[in-house]
N, C-alpha and C positions, 0 to 999 in steps of 0.2 A: 615550700620548696627551699626558702632560705635556710630553714632548719636543718633540711638534709646537706647542705653546704657545710654548716658549723660541726654537724656529726662526722661527715668525712673528714675534714680538718683535723677534729680530734683524734680521731681513729690514726689519721696521717701521723701525728705528733705523737701518738701512743707508741706506734712502731719505731719511733726514734728513741724512745724512751730508756733505752739500755745502751751501755756503753760499747758493748760488743756488736750490737746491731750498726752502730756508727762506725766503728772499726771496720766492719764488712763492708759496709758502702764507701769507705774511703779506699780500701784495698781495691774494689770493682770498678772504682773511678779511675784506675791507672790501667787495668786491663781484665779481661774476663778469667775466672779461675774456677777449678774444680773444688770441691769440699778438702780434698786432701791437701791441695795447696794453702788453702785458708786454714786448715788446722795446723800446719807447719807455720804460718805466718803469726797466727794468733795464740799458739801454745795450747790449743783445746782440743777435746776430743771431738770426735765424728757426731756423737748424739747432741752436743753442746751447739755446734756448728749448724747441724741440719735444722734443729728446733728454731734459732735465729733467722735462717733463711726462709722457714715455714712462714714467720711471722711478716718477712720482709715481701715475700712472694705473695701471701695473701694480701696485702696494700699494694700490689701491682708496683712494688719498687725495682724488683727484680726479676728477670726471665731467664729462661733456660734455653740450653742447646745440646742436643745429644750428638756425641760423636762414638760409635761403636758403644762401650759398656760406662763411658764416662759423661757426666752432665757437667755441662759449664755453665756459670751464673754469670751474668752481666746486668748493669742497672739498664732499666727501661728508659731513664731519662737522666741524663748527667747533671741536671740542674739541681737535684737533689744536694748536690755538694755545695752549691752557693746557699743553700738554705741553713747546713752544718757550718758552713765557713761563717756566715754571719753570726750565729749564734755563739760559736768560739769567740769571735771579736768581741761580743759584747763582756765576755768573762775576761779576755786579757785587758780589755780597756779599765776593767774595775781593780784590777791588781796594782 
């Protein structure tokens, strides 16, 4: 049982191991967005944004809502931003 918790935690942190995914989480902490809005904000093409969203969705960090043909993404738990902020604070203190 305990090993499963460590494995899940490691997978969770692996999902946060790319700067673009952290940026996506920070964008979604402000409001739900569709891929086209994230593409503009991140200056990335659709395939890159979608690939990162797939990782976040597989780790249950984001959820979707469909409105017609548009899919909107939002965070499943806004507390994830606390984790990111704490890690960013560690690096800002070291400078």
